[in-house]
N, C-alpha and C positions, 0 to 999 in steps of 0.2 A: 698307528704309530706306537711303538713300544715305550712304556714309561721309563724304562731303564736306559734309554738311548741318551748319550751325551751326559750322563750323570744326573738326569732330571729327577729320578726317584730319590736319590740321596739328597739333592737340594730341597726337594719337597719335604722330606722328613726333618731335615736340618732346619728349614724355615719354620715348620710347625712347632718344633721344640723351642726355637729362638723366640717365636711370637708368644708362646706360653710363658717363657721366662720373662719377656718384656712386660707382659700383662701383670704378672706377679710383682715385678719391680716397681711399676707405677701404681700399684694397688688398684688396677682396673678390674672390671668384671667381664668384659668381652673384647674380642679382637679389635673392634672399631675404636676402642678407647686409646689405642696406641697412635692413631692417626694424628692426634693433636701434638705429638712429639716429633713428627716427621715433616720437615719443611718441603714446600712445593716450589718448583721452578717459577711458577707464576706469582709467588708471594703467598704468605699464610701457610697453613698446614695442608697436607694432602687430603683429598676427599676419600671417604671409605670405598667408593666405587673405584677410584684410581688405585688404591692399595690392593683391592681384590684383583684388578686387572694385572697389576705388577706381580702379584703372587702367581698368576698363571703364565704371564708372558715374559717377565723379567725377574725371576726369583733371586738371581745373584745380586741384582741392584737393590732389591728390597732387603736382602740379608745384610748387605753393606750398610744401608741406611739404619736399620734397626740396631746393628752393632754400634755404629758411630754415634747415634743420637739418644739411644736408650740404654743399651747394655754397658758401653764403655764409661760414660760419665757416672760419677759417684751419685749425683743428684740430677737426673734428667730434667730439662726445662721444657715447658710447653711453648709452642710457637704461637706468636700473636696471630689472630685470625686475619685473613685478607681484608683490607678495608673495602667496604662496599658503599654504593650510593645510598643516601638516606632514603627511607621508604617513600617520602612524599615527593621525591625528585622526579618520579615518573608522571606526575600529574601534568595535564596539559596546561601550559602557561598562556595560551592564546584565548582562553575563555574569560570573558569579562563577568565580573560579579556586580549585580545591581541591587541596590536596596529598594525597598518599597517606595520610598520617596523619589528615587531616581526613575523608577518605572512610571510613577504618577506624572512626573515632569515630562518625560518623553511622550506619554499618552496625551498630555495637554498640548504639547508642541505638534503632535501628529494631528490632533483635532483642529488646531488653528491652521495648519497647512492644508487640511482637507484630504489627508492621506488615509483613505478608508482601509486599505490593506494593512497599514501599520497599526491603525487603531484596533482592527480586528485581532492582530497578533498580540498586542499589548494588553488587551482587555481580558481580565480573568474569566474563565469559563464558568457560567452559572447555569443552574438547572431552571426548568420552566417555572416552577413555583417562585423561586427567588426573583426571576425577571418580572413575573406578574406583580409581585409585591412592590418592587421598585417602580414599575411603570405606574401602578395605581397611586403610589405615594407621590410621584412626580406630578401626576394629574391633579391630585388634591392640593399640592403646593402651587399649582398654576404655571408650571413651566414644562416645556416639552423637551425630551431628550431623544433626538433622532436615532442615536446609536442604540439606546435601550429598546426603542421600537423595532429597529432593524434586527437586534438580537432576538426579540420576541418572535418576529416573523421567521427568522432562520431556524430557531429551535422548534417552533410549533410546526413548521412545514417539514422539518427533518429531525424527528425525535432521537435519532442515533447521535446527533451532534450534542445532545444534552447529556450530562452525567447521571441524571435521575430520569426515571421513566416519565413520559408525558402524562399530565393529568387528564382524566377523562373530561370531556366537555359535556355540560348539562344544558339541555334545551330550555329548561324552565329555571329561572333565577329569581 
């Protein structure tokens, strides 16, 4: 398609000249700086991608906007940005936050109810060394913790379930 068809070439040079004049009038440095002075139909100012698209597809409309909002006014006014949702608004609201005390209470209730699966889910993961220390300490204090023993059996039989590598077992102690 020929660039001179339907006066496109003359609009293009007129637009470039107008944009240069607008940049100087607002004391801008680049073409994108004039976007903040051109209102968008959706609210706020037009995006620089929208302006580039208009420059190619609707140069007459862009010329009119630049004249109306930047060239004609004595002191052009910036357009307030489009109001956007707060950054934290996209966070999931259905997730519950539990304190350490809340988790300890739920763990206690799960133990009282005999819900082994819930106890397993609520019990913090420990490595084999930590489980051994706690198991030996509980034996020294004369009380048995079945959950701790079950954790020991689970981690020692499946080393990948532990966060730390399994300790080597020594035959002679």
